[in-house]
C-alpha positions as CSV (number, residue, x, y, z in Angstrom):
1,X,0.0,0.0,0.0
2,X,1.3,3.4,-0.9
3,X,0.3,6.9,0.1
4,X,0.8,9.3,-2.8
5,X,2.1,12.8,-2.1
6,X,-1.3,14.1,-2.3
7,X,-3.6,11.2,-3.1
8,X,-5.3,8.4,-1.2
9,X,-3.8,5.0,-0.4
10,X,-3.6,2.8,-3.4
11,X,-2.9,-0.9,-3.5
12,X,-1.1,-2.4,-6.5
13,X,0.1,-5.9,-7.4
14,X,3.3,-6.1,-9.3
15,X,5.1,-8.9,-11.1
16,X,8.6,-9.6,-9.7
17,X,11.4,-8.6,-12.0
18,X,13.6,-11.5,-13.2
19,X,17.3,-10.9,-12.9
20,X,19.3,-11.2,-16.1
21,X,21.9,-13.9,-16.2
22,X,25.5,-12.8,-17.1
23,X,27.6,-15.1,-19.2
24,X,31.3,-14.8,-20.0
25,X,32.1,-13.7,-23.5
26,X,33.8,-17.0,-24.4
27,X,30.6,-18.8,-23.5
28,X,28.6,-16.6,-25.9
29,X,31.0,-17.3,-28.8
30,X,30.8,-21.1,-28.0
31,X,27.0,-21.0,-27.9
32,X,26.9,-19.0,-31.2
33,X,29.2,-21.5,-33.0
34,X,27.1,-24.5,-31.9
35,X,23.8,-23.0,-32.7
36,X,24.8,-21.9,-36.2
37,X,25.0,-25.5,-37.1
38,X,21.3,-26.1,-36.4
39,X,18.1,-25.1,-38.2
40,X,15.6,-22.2,-37.9
41,X,14.4,-22.8,-34.4
42,X,18.0,-22.7,-33.1
43,X,18.5,-19.5,-35.1
44,X,15.7,-17.8,-33.3
45,X,17.1,-19.0,-30.0
46,X,20.5,-17.5,-30.9
47,X,19.0,-14.1,-31.7
48,X,17.1,-14.0,-28.4
49,X,20.1,-15.1,-26.4
50,X,22.5,-12.7,-28.0
51,X,20.1,-9.8,-27.3
52,X,19.9,-10.7,-23.6
53,X,23.6,-11.0,-23.3
54,X,24.4,-7.8,-25.1
55,X,22.0,-5.9,-22.8
56,X,19.6,-4.8,-25.5
57,X,16.0,-4.6,-24.3
58,X,14.0,-7.7,-25.2
59,X,10.5,-7.3,-26.5
60,X,8.1,-7.5,-23.6
61,X,4.5,-6.8,-22.8
62,X,1.6,-8.9,-23.9
63,X,-2.2,-8.8,-24.3
64,X,-4.0,-9.9,-21.1
65,X,-7.4,-10.0,-19.6
66,X,-6.9,-12.1,-16.5
67,X,-9.0,-14.0,-14.0
68,X,-11.4,-12.7,-11.3
69,X,-9.7,-11.6,-8.2
70,X,-10.7,-10.3,-4.7
71,X,-9.4,-7.3,-2.8
72,X,-10.8,-6.3,0.6
73,X,-13.9,-8.4,0.2
74,X,-14.7,-7.1,-3.3
75,X,-14.5,-9.3,-6.4
76,X,-13.3,-7.8,-9.7
77,X,-14.0,-9.5,-13.0
78,X,-11.6,-8.5,-15.9
79,X,-13.3,-8.7,-19.2
80,X,-13.2,-7.5,-22.8
81,X,-15.7,-4.7,-22.3
82,X,-15.2,-2.5,-25.4
83,X,-18.3,-0.5,-24.6
84,X,-17.0,0.6,-21.1
85,X,-17.9,4.1,-19.9
86,X,-17.7,5.1,-16.2
87,X,-17.5,8.2,-14.1
88,X,-15.9,8.4,-10.7
89,X,-12.7,9.5,-8.9
90,X,-9.2,9.1,-10.4
91,X,-6.0,9.1,-8.4
92,X,-2.3,8.7,-9.5
93,X,0.8,6.7,-8.7
94,X,4.4,7.1,-9.5
95,X,7.8,6.9,-7.9
96,X,7.5,3.7,-5.9
97,X,6.5,1.8,-9.0
98,X,8.7,3.6,-11.6
99,X,10.7,1.1,-13.6
100,X,8.9,-2.0,-12.3
101,X,6.8,-4.4,-14.5
102,X,3.1,-3.7,-15.0
103,X,0.5,-6.3,-14.9
104,X,0.9,-7.2,-18.5
105,X,4.7,-7.3,-18.5
106,X,5.5,-3.8,-19.7
107,X,7.7,-1.4,-17.8
108,X,5.9,1.3,-15.8
109,X,7.2,4.8,-16.6
110,X,5.6,7.5,-14.4
111,X,6.8,10.1,-16.9
112,X,4.7,8.6,-19.7
113,X,0.9,8.7,-20.1
114,X,-0.4,5.4,-18.9
115,X,-2.8,4.1,-16.2
116,X,-4.1,1.2,-14.1
117,X,-7.6,-0.1,-14.2
118,X,-9.3,-2.9,-12.3
119,X,-11.0,-4.8,-15.2
120,X,-10.3,-3.5,-18.7
121,X,-8.1,-5.6,-21.0
122,X,-4.4,-4.8,-21.0
123,X,-3.3,-2.9,-22.9
124,X,-6.2,-0.8,-24.1
125,X,-6.7,2.8,-25.0
126,X,-9.2,5.0,-23.1
127,X,-10.1,8.7,-23.2
128,X,-10.0,10.2,-19.7
129,X,-11.7,13.6,-19.2
130,X,-11.2,15.6,-16.1
131,X,-14.8,16.8,-15.4
132,X,-13.5,19.6,-13.1
133,X,-11.4,21.5,-15.7
134,X,-12.4,20.0,-19.0
135,X,-9.0,18.5,-19.9
136,X,-9.2,15.3,-21.9
137,X,-6.4,12.9,-22.9
138,X,-6.1,9.4,-24.6
139,X,-4.4,7.1,-22.1
140,X,-2.8,3.6,-22.4
141,X,-4.1,1.3,-19.7
142,X,-1.4,-1.4,-19.0
143,X,-1.7,-2.1,-15.3
144,X,-4.1,-3.3,-12.6
145,X,-5.4,-1.0,-9.9
146,X,-6.4,1.1,-8.0
147,X,-7.4,-1.1,-5.2
148,X,-8.5,1.6,-2.8
149,X,-12.2,1.9,-2.5
150,X,-13.7,4.9,-4.2
151,X,-11.2,5.1,-7.2
152,X,-11.9,3.9,-10.7
153,X,-8.5,4.8,-12.3
154,X,-4.9,5.3,-11.3
155,X,-3.1,7.6,-13.7
156,X,0.7,7.8,-14.0
157,X,2.2,10.9,-12.5
158,X,2.7,12.5,-15.9
159,X,-0.9,11.8,-16.9
160,X,-2.1,13.4,-13.6
161,X,0.0,16.5,-14.4
162,X,-1.4,16.8,-17.9
163,X,-5.0,16.4,-16.7
164,X,-4.3,19.0,-14.0
165,X,-4.8,17.2,-10.8
166,X,-1.3,16.1,-9.7
167,X,-1.2,18.5,-6.7
168,X,-4.7,17.9,-5.5
169,X,-4.3,14.1,-5.8
170,X,-7.7,13.2,-7.2
171,X,-10.2,14.4,-9.8
172,X,-13.7,13.7,-10.9
173,X,-13.3,12.0,-14.3
174,X,-15.1,10.2,-17.1
175,X,-13.3,7.1,-18.5
176,X,-14.4,5.7,-21.8
177,X,-12.7,3.0,-23.8
178,X,-11.8,3.7,-27.4
179,X,-13.2,0.5,-29.0
180,X,-11.7,0.5,-32.5
181,X,-8.2,1.6,-31.3
182,X,-8.2,-0.9,-28.4
183,X,-9.3,-3.8,-30.7
184,X,-6.5,-2.8,-33.2
185,X,-4.0,-2.8,-30.3
186,X,-5.2,-6.2,-29.2
187,X,-4.9,-7.6,-32.7
188,X,-1.4,-6.2,-33.1
189,X,-0.2,-7.9,-30.0
190,X,-1.9,-11.2,-30.6
191,X,-0.5,-11.3,-34.2
192,X,2.9,-10.4,-32.8
193,X,2.8,-13.4,-30.4
194,X,1.6,-15.7,-33.2
195,X,4.5,-14.6,-35.3
196,X,7.1,-15.2,-32.7
197,X,7.8,-18.7,-34.0
198,X,8.3,-17.6,-37.6
199,X,11.8,-17.8,-39.0
200,X,13.8,-14.6,-38.8
201,X,13.8,-12.7,-42.1
202,X,16.3,-10.0,-43.1
203,X,15.3,-6.5,-44.2
204,X,14.3,-3.4,-42.4
205,X,11.1,-3.1,-40.4
206,X,8.3,-0.9,-41.5
207,X,8.0,2.4,-39.7
208,X,4.9,2.9,-37.5
209,X,2.1,4.9,-39.1
210,X,0.8,8.0,-37.3
211,X,-2.9,8.7,-37.2
212,X,-5.2,11.1,-35.4
213,X,-8.9,11.7,-35.0
214,X,-11.2,14.3,-33.7
215,X,-13.4,13.2,-30.8
216,X,-16.8,14.7,-29.8
217,X,-17.3,16.3,-26.4
218,X,-18.0,13.8,-23.6
219,X,-21.4,13.3,-22.1
220,X,-21.9,15.9,-19.4
221,X,-19.9,18.6,-21.1
222,X,-20.4,20.8,-24.2
223,X,-17.6,22.1,-26.4
224,X,-17.0,25.8,-26.4
225,X,-19.2,27.6,-29.0
226,X,-17.8,28.3,-32.4
227,X,-14.6,26.5,-31.8
228,X,-13.3,22.9,-31.9
229,X,-11.8,21.4,-28.8
230,X,-8.6,23.3,-28.0
231,X,-5.3,21.6,-28.0
232,X,-3.4,23.0,-25.0
233,X,-0.4,20.7,-24.7
234,X,1.3,17.6,-26.0
235,X,2.1,14.6,-23.9
236,X,5.5,13.0,-24.4
237,X,5.4,10.5,-27.2
238,X,4.2,7.1,-25.8
239,X,7.1,4.6,-25.7
240,X,6.3,0.9,-25.3
241,X,8.5,-2.0,-24.6
242,X,7.4,-3.8,-27.7
243,X,7.7,-2.9,-31.4
244,X,5.0,-3.6,-33.9
245,X,4.4,-1.7,-37.1
246,X,0.7,-2.7,-37.0
247,X,0.1,-1.1,-33.6
248,X,-2.1,2.0,-33.5
249,X,-0.4,5.3,-32.7
250,X,-1.6,6.9,-29.5
251,X,-3.1,10.4,-29.9
252,X,-1.1,12.4,-27.3
253,X,-2.9,15.7,-27.8
254,X,-4.7,17.3,-24.9
255,X,-8.2,18.6,-25.7
256,X,-10.2,21.0,-23.5
257,X,-14.0,21.1,-23.2
258,X,-16.4,23.4,-21.4
259,X,-17.0,22.3,-17.9
260,X,-20.5,21.3,-16.6
261,X,-21.4,21.1,-12.9
262,X,-21.2,17.6,-11.3
263,X,-22.3,16.0,-8.1
264,X,-21.2,12.9,-6.2
265,X,-23.2,10.1,-4.6
266,X,-22.4,6.9,-2.8
267,X,-24.3,4.1,-4.6
268,X,-24.9,1.2,-2.2
269,X,-26.5,-0.9,-4.9
270,X,-29.1,-1.3,-7.6
271,X,-32.0,-3.8,-7.1
272,X,-34.7,-5.3,-9.3
273,X,-37.3,-5.2,-6.5
274,X,-38.3,-2.0,-4.7
275,X,-38.8,-3.8,-1.4
276,X,-35.1,-4.8,-1.3
277,X,-34.0,-1.2,-2.2
278,X,-36.3,0.2,0.5
279,X,-34.8,-2.2,3.1
280,X,-31.3,-1.0,2.2
281,X,-32.5,2.6,2.5
282,X,-33.8,2.0,6.0
283,X,-30.5,0.3,7.1
284,X,-28.5,3.3,5.8
285,X,-30.7,6.0,7.3
286,X,-28.2,6.9,9.9
287,X,-25.3,7.4,7.4
288,X,-26.8,10.4,5.6
289,X,-29.5,11.5,3.1
290,X,-30.5,8.3,1.3
291,X,-32.7,8.2,-1.8
292,X,-34.2,5.4,-3.9
293,X,-34.6,6.2,-7.6
294,X,-35.9,4.1,-10.5
295,X,-33.8,3.7,-13.6
296,X,-34.0,1.8,-16.8
297,X,-30.9,-0.3,-17.7
298,X,-30.8,-2.4,-20.9
299,X,-34.6,-2.5,-20.9
300,X,-34.9,-3.5,-17.3
301,X,-36.2,-1.5,-14.3
302,X,-33.8,-1.1,-11.3
303,X,-34.1,0.7,-8.0
304,X,-30.8,2.2,-7.0
305,X,-30.0,3.3,-3.5
306,X,-27.7,6.4,-3.1
307,X,-26.4,8.6,-0.3
308,X,-25.8,12.2,-1.1
309,X,-25.2,14.5,-2.9
310,X,-21.8,15.0,-1.3
311,X,-19.7,18.2,-1.5
312,X,-16.1,16.9,-1.9
313,X,-14.0,13.8,-2.2
314,X,-13.1,13.7,1.5
315,X,-16.7,13.6,2.4
316,X,-17.4,11.0,-0.2
317,X,-14.6,8.8,1.1
318,X,-16.0,9.0,4.6
319,X,-19.5,8.1,3.6
320,X,-18.3,5.3,1.3
321,X,-16.4,3.8,4.3
322,X,-19.5,4.0,6.4
323,X,-21.6,2.3,3.7
324,X,-19.0,-0.4,3.3
325,X,-18.9,-1.0,7.1
326,X,-22.7,-1.3,7.1
327,X,-22.4,-4.4,4.9
328,X,-22.2,-3.2,1.3
329,X,-18.5,-3.8,0.2
330,X,-19.4,-3.2,-3.5
331,X,-20.6,0.4,-2.8
332,X,-18.9,3.0,-5.0
333,X,-18.7,6.7,-5.7
334,X,-20.8,8.0,-8.6
335,X,-20.2,11.3,-10.4
336,X,-22.9,12.6,-12.6
337,X,-24.1,15.8,-14.2
338,X,-26.0,18.1,-12.0
339,X,-25.9,21.0,-9.6
340,X,-23.2,21.2,-6.9
């Protein structure tokens, strides 16, 4: 568990780094001479071994979804949800994990734009919009986390700087996956793995193609009148630990949108029967102002139980903790358009 300079405690699971083996130079020459007498599979082994011995960075990082896991009594279910959209609170992490492997085997660089998410496929591309200042940025998700209740995304330090919330530690955000770009990223990595066993061919590699697109304003915000979203800065070019000419280029431009008011609630749950929702409301009556509202989700009626609205993140964290202790470990902070 870490406590960021300004943020809340964040839990993260890291893969241990394997130490590289050092071999004497004479052993390398002997190995090369022996392997050159063999066929294609041995040729591939030679190239890989020579790269490790010489100290050149080996290609790493892979596509991963992962199995369900449990943290602090809450189950998380990673999945290929290419329609994912969520609002909530983002935090950031940096120095203590800098240079260490991410959950999918890449190397975490706090000075690049990347992020940790509990369930999205790794890697994937998402657009993160700071609902407090309108800044919006495409982010590469390549790690798991945050595991602190009340947070939906852990940005790298650089990402938090560019979105304007490094000093305050948290921000109200909207996170939405970029479906086409994420699918292209998945396919590029899967194809790369499938081609690992192909014989090595000579010739230069194709240079990556650079592409960009204009994105509409996120829900809950309207673009400034008579002007397209304004590019205010450029994030550092995203560097990955793998090389693939088929991989989509990350759009590193920062766009700014007009800001709309938001408000926060603690959602204890959503129930298909009003009686169940009403019982939860009664149980939480001592926590704060509790309301039951009816919503239509995928053609079905649900009754959601919420506490609030709440004025700030500190208040939301306190109420969230109270709701969890009352027996609702899956409770979460919801940010939505509205007054306050």
